[in-house]
N, C-alpha and C positions, 0 to 999 in steps of 0.2 A: 581532367573530365575524361579525356579519351584513355587515360591509364585506368580508371575506374571501369569504364566500359569494357575493356577488354578483359580486366578480372572477373567483371561478372559473367562474360561469355565463356571465360575458361572454366567457372564454377558451373556453369550450365550445362557445359558440353564436356564431360570428362573424358579422358583419354580412354578409348575402348581397346583392349587387347584381344587378339583372336583366341579362341578356345583350341585347345589341342587338337580337336577333331576337325575344327575349321582349317586349321593350318596343315594338316594332314591333306585334307581334300584339295586345298589350294595348291599344294606341291604335286599331287596326283593330276590335276588339271593341266598344270603347265608342262609336266612330263609326258602326258598323254600322246601328243603328235610324234615325240620320238620313240616313245614305246611301241606305238603302231608301226612305224617305219621298220623298227628293229624287227618286229615281229612277222612282217611281210617280207623283207629282204634278208633278213639274217637267220632267224630262229626257224621259220617255216621251211626254207630251203634245206637246212640241217635235218630237220626232222623227217622231211620228204625224202631226202638221201638215205637216211636209215631204212625207211619204209620200202623204198625201191629195192634195197640189197636183199630183200626177202622174195624178190619176184625174178622170173625168168622172162624178160621183156626186150624187144628190139628197139624200142623207141618209137615205133610207129604203129604197130598194131593195136586196135581198140581194147583188145583183152590182154591181160597179163596173167601168168601162170605162178601160182604162190608154191615156192620151192623152200621155205623155211630158211635154215641156215647153210643150205647146200654152197651158195656163194662164198661165205666166210670159211668152209672146209676147203673149197677150192683156192681161196686166197692163201691159207695157212700152207699150202704144197706149191704154191707159184714161185718158182725159181726166179723168173723175170721181176715179179715185183720185190722180191727181196734184194736181188741186184739193185733195183732201181732206189730200194731204202738205203743200201750201202753207199750208192752214188750220192744220195742226198745228205747222207753223214758225213761223206767225204767233202761235199760243197759248204756244210755248216762250218766243219772244222778249219778248212783253208780261209773261209770268208773271216772267222772271227780271228785267226791267227795272221791274216793280212790286212783286213781293212781296219781293224780297230787300232793296231800301231800305227799304220800310215795315217789314219785320221787324226790321232792325237798329235803325232810329229808335225803335220801341215799344220794343224790348228796352233801350235806353241809357234812354229815359225812365223805364220801370219800375225799372231799377237805379238811378237817380239818388233816385228817390222811395220805394224799397223800405221805408224806415221810417215811412212815412206810411200811416195806414190806408186812406184813400182810393185810394191807388194799389193796394193789394192788391185792392180793389172792382174797379178798372179791370181789372187782370190776369185777373179772372174774367170780367168782362164782354167783354173783349177776345177771350177764349178760347170763347166761346158758339157762333161759327160752326162751329168744328171739332166741337163736341158735337152738332151737328144732323145727320141723315140728309141724303144729297145729294138723294135723291128728294124729301124735305119741302122742302130749300131751292128745288129746281127749280119745285116746285109753287106755292111761296110768291112768287118772282119772276115766275112767268107772270102772276100776279095783279097784281105790282106794275107790269110792264111794258104791262099791258093798255092799249091806246090810249083805252079808253072807261072802264072801272071802275078803272084802276090809279091811281096817285099821282105819277106822273113827269109826265105831260101836264097834268093840272090844276095842278101846282106851277108848270111852266113858261108856263102862261097867265096865272096869277097874278102871276108874275113880269115879265109884258110880254114874253115870249118865245115867243109864239104861232108863229112861223116855225120854232121847233126840235122841235115836237111832231111825232111820226111813230109809226107802227106798229114799235115797237121790235125785235120778234122776226119781224115780217113783211116788213122792208125788206131786202133783199138786200145794201145797203150798210153796214148797222150791226148786223144780226143777229149775226153773228160776235163783234162787239166788245161787244156787249149781253151775251153770256154769259160772255165772258172777265173782263169785270167782276165778275160774280158769281163765278167761279172764284177770282179773285184776293181777294175779300172772304172766300170761305171758307177759304183756306189761308194767308193771310198770318199768322194767329195760330199756326200750327203752326212757321213759322221764326222768329216772334216768342219762342216758348219755347225752340227750339233755340239761338238767339243768346244769351238770358237765360242759360241755364245755361252756357254758355260763357264768357260775361263774368263770372259769378261763380265760375269756376274759375280765373280769373287771380290770382296771389298778390298780396295786398294789399301786400306790400313793394314790388312795382313801382309801385302807385298812389301810396303814401306816398313814394317816392324821386321820382317825377315832380313831385309837388306841391312837395316841398322845392326843388328844382332850378327852380321857378318856372313850371312848366307849368300851363296852365287846364285846364279841363274839355274843351274842344274839342280841344286839342293832345293831352291824355292819350289821349282815344278814337281820334283820327286816327293818331298814331303810335305808341302803344303798344298800346291794346287790340285795333283791328283787325288788325295783324300777329301778335297772340297767338292770334286765332281763326280764322286763315287756313284751317286743317284743318278746322274747322265749316263755314265758308264753301264751301268746295269740295264737301264733303258734301251741303250743302243745294242746291247748283246741281246736281249730278248727280241728286239726288232730284228737283229740279223738272223737269229734262230728260226723264226717264225717265216721271214722271206726266204730264207734258204730251203726250208722245208717244202714251200709250196710255190717254189720258182717254176716258171713256165717258158714264158715268150722268148728268151733270148735262146735258151736251148732248142726249142721248137725250130726257130728260124735257121740256126745255124746247123744242126745236125739231125733234128727229128727224132733225138734219142740213139741216133746210130753212131758208128757202125755196129751191128750186131749187139746191139742194147749197151754198147760201152758207156755212153753218156745219157742212157735212160735216166728219168727221173719219175718219182711217183706221179707227178702231175702229166708229164707227157704220156705215161704208161695209162694213166686213167682216160685221158682224152682218147687215146687210140682204142681202147675197148668200149668207150661209151659211144663214138661217133663213128669212126670209119669202118669199124667191126660190128656196129649196130647190136652191141651188148651192154644194153643201158643198165641191166640189173647187176652185172659184174663191176661195170663202171662206177655205179654207185656204191658198191661194196668197197672199191679203193678209194673213193673220195671220202667215205665214212672213216675208213681206217686211218686216212690221213688226217682226218679231224681229231681222232682220238690220240694220234702218235704227237700232233703238234700241241694239242691242249696239255697233255701228260707232262711233255719235254718243258713246254713253258713253265708250267706250275712248279716242277721240280726245280728249274734255274731261277726262277723268282724267289723260292724259298731260300736256296743255297746263297744267292746274291744278297738278298736282305740280311742273312746273318753276317756277312761280311761287311755290309754297309753299317750296321749297327755297331760293330765292332770299331769302326773307324771313327 
């Protein structure tokens, strides 16, 4: 009797599918809060930055003077900006060359020894730099690099390498590379965890089949594991590129772009022009140029890496 009642109820209330228009409005309704937040906190600031780049404004006056593309013309011939861009490019290059291989190497090491308790301790220790504030790291390494009270110069002198000692953050030849070393030390653990998660996501059947066919550990990682995590590598490269092009905090704490703009980056130069110099219009121009550069380079890199990922 109950079965007959359920069948009658099912016939009287047929399944109703949403029409395409109803589905579209449902999706829009659920996405609306996110779209509003993106519009207010992401899209509108970008549009406002481009708008301010057309004005001469100190950031405080109630009136702004429209000057058209004069700020962009000024930017084109600004040697300090292009020096900052070259420094950013150096940071990008060295970050990719140092952080990516070290991240993969540490991830492989931790995956091989994941059953040992000591490697679990290593994983925690390796991740410590990511848990620290960039400001705290900058202050710490300012003391580490100090030519008098730091630990690097005394260690070099004790090793008989007195000719290598120098003012690491005050020498225009090495200031940028000294800061880049700290940046790589701080962010390598992030990529280590990223790659470790990707390696653990590889099916164990592939590993077992490789060892049955006679492949060793090195052959497995080179020929099977790395191709399997190409998507993660691609994501890591894009993240490193974007982060290096808009890097600010650690550089500002350690050198403020000095000495003589030797470690100047686009973000630090933008900050100096927009706030200490009260040249908000030109600072917005630099910020807008940064957005264009980051967007274009990221798109190009994604297209190139997508081709290699497809080939694998």
